[in-house]
N, C-alpha and C positions, 0 to 999 in steps of 0.2 A: 558651660552651663549644664551640659548633659552629665558631666562628671559630678558636679555638685548635686544634681538631682539623684543620681545613682547612689552617691554616698549617703544622702539623707534617707532614702528608702532603705538602704542596707542597715543603717543605724536604727531605724524604726523597727525593722524586723528582728534585729538582734535584741532590742529592748523588749519586744513582745515575747520572745522565747525565754528570756530570763525571768519573766513573771509566771511561767508555767508552774503548775503544782506538781511536785514530785511525790510519788507514792512508794513507800518502802515495801518491797515484796519479800525480802529475806533479811534476817539478821544473822551475823556471823559471830561465833564465840570462839576465842582462842583459849583452850582449856589445858591445864597441865595433865599429862597422862596419868599421874598419880590420883587425880580427881575425876577420872573418866571411867564409866562402866559401860561396856559394849552391850547391846541387846542380846538376849538369848535366842530370839527367833526374829524372822523378818516381819512378824506382826506384833512385835513387842515394843519396848521403849528403851532408850538409852538414858543414862543418868550422868550428871556432871555438876561440879561446883565451878562457877565462873571465876570465883575468887575465894581466898581462904575464909573470909567472913561471910560469904554468901551461903544461902540455903542450897541444898541439893535440888537441881532441876530435873524433871522427868519429862522427856519429849518422845512422842510416838514415832516409830519408824514403820515403813511399809515395804512392800516388795519392790517399789520404785526407788528406794533409798540407795544411793551409790556409796560404795566404800573404796577408798583409794589409799594404798600403802606404798610409799616410795614411788609415787607417780604411776603405779600400776592399779588399774581398776580390778576389783575382785569381788567375789561373793562374800556374804556375811561370815560364813564358816571359815573361808580362807583368811579373811581379815582378822577374825578372832584368833586363829592359829598363828598368824603373823605377829599379833600383839604379844603373845606369850614369849616370843624370842627377843623382845626388846630389852636391852640393858640400859642402865642409867635413866630410869623412867622419870625421875624428877627433872631432868633437863630436856624432856621431849614434850611437844605441844600438839594437841589435836585441834583441828578446825572443824567446828560443827556448824553447818548451814541450816537454819531453821526457817522453813517456809511459813510465813505468818498466816496466810489465808486458810491453809489446810491444817495448820498447827502440827506439822510433821517435819521430820528431818529429811532434807533433800540430799545432803552429802556429808560424809565424814571423811576427813583427810588427815593422814599422818605422814609427813615427809620430813626426813632428816638426813 
């Protein structure tokens, strides 16, 4: 009887958690490097097209935005310098994490 009660309580708790509201905090975009423009300054904005038919998007960056190239975190100027050495740009993809509440980019990643 104890096992049956424990099972019933567990199932009720699992059901309650499944009904919880989820809040989207960030959106991720996978962008072709050929459609990506890095910001010029840490208080600027980056631009990208999420698809060929999509309009260009412009999202603000801050001093808190992280830049990752080949799994190495770096400054914006180092990231921009690293981008200039990338060959076969049409086959490379940039991940842009957009923090929705602040409407800023939290991280830009290029790994290949």
